[in-house]
Steps between C-alpha positions, in 0.01 A plus 500: 500500500700670226842338477828624361395513130179688575666750735793547261244576227338756734841655565579525131159648437579805713880512457472810280396702805863496620665839482178687570425712804192414702225761484231309685435182694133448573300237686192456288153457645403133508191371680652156546752372754779755548849395404797568725686815400786566739576756624175692462445659160571853627839384631575322174410819312738713709787259439469433128323793330772697324745213513647334193439130432850365443397147394216249485618167642360175631555318829371147453124538448497876567541807277741756650522870411827649624532873560798734501469527879565127544136435587328207328128463427418129505184376327407146601208377283447167675189316374312753287702821475596657167726787395328676210556792266158486329154342489451343845286184495254678729561862620327410828816328625758767422702559816791734430612745233855627457569783251832639381646754261812480287477135398355301210226362723300758694298289744403152612238342723491222755181292467396224738164323488527313830713753685766248606799690366685787663711806422778591739763774501835403652816690579817342365577335837141383544503346152823310571355371828178384331642358178870441563668161455376370837139563393499444125709254304679567171271575209404189305631655178857508639495163677757241391522128562758560773276759670207260494717227657642742757162638607281190470723196464511419870125525550276198564207686345341386176650695210170655387432632850856626539488699177216707649719617789566867424786511750681238292417624151287803419222511243395140437143414597269206466429522129857532377640248747288231333605617154869513593506151646329355195760653267778375732347149516497504880215353706352774727508276811873413484692619807748779433775314683474206258551706183826456311709781350362404163143544624578840652653606169182389321283697745710814459488477122128429498425790735681747276332362188146496642517839672656679204249344263212603728634856519521511120132400488415757773397249763205267547138609513306210652134410482384770741658766275644687797853561376541765228802690372541878540279560194223280646573224248520128575835329527575223255700237685193308614484372143843343549450327836634146491339366817349774715121464532504224235412197712360219288643642179790361299857589587642698203822299522387137537117507481455345845214637707596799719430450871393744768614460861506724806818616674502744790130570426583607142414323174789337319488375141748258346550217253558165678698373201726795419541573871539148627580505872767230462 
């Protein structure tokens, strides 16, 4: 699933559409599994054609287009969705087209090979109910050591598993949780409740460093090549992974062999020396 850096890259890729007025929103013909578009496309068209896009934001792992009416169009790419402005990997899987006038960017597409993502239009109140603080935690880019302690410090969960809880902190997924904990020098199986203030500070600092660096490199395109930026180009952060998907290879910090384990049915990668559980 695209995580914060990938979705932030998608957001930036279409940010220039802000200020434009929508001229068309179109569900494209796709012979594969239909994605969820809610409400129906004709209802979406009535509500947003002619409306101005006031901003292009992000809510955790979702791209959000906000309109001058207060409505918000939420694009959730999930496993294989992409937000594109050109050159789709395969036109067969184009799902949605949105066109505007009066902005630097005139249109973009939503593409989804497996059809697991969704596009939903919310009123202001509906958006707050779906993605307010009771549903979605603070964005990982604004989290501090104190916020991490406040939201996770009392939990008996393993820290790697806890970081994936979007109600506690929004945007971190499996890949970047492993990377963050390696930079912080924290073993992924340590219980949150046992972490000291110093460790929470290290996690907060590592999260900011890793996520910002990944955004600068436009995210991670893994072996299946699914993730692409808005121009259908690969991200570059996969070339900078320290531990993720590197089991059996040397830790870049100490040269010990990186280990793979399974937590909550997800693969975890770490260095047993740099991230000693003691």
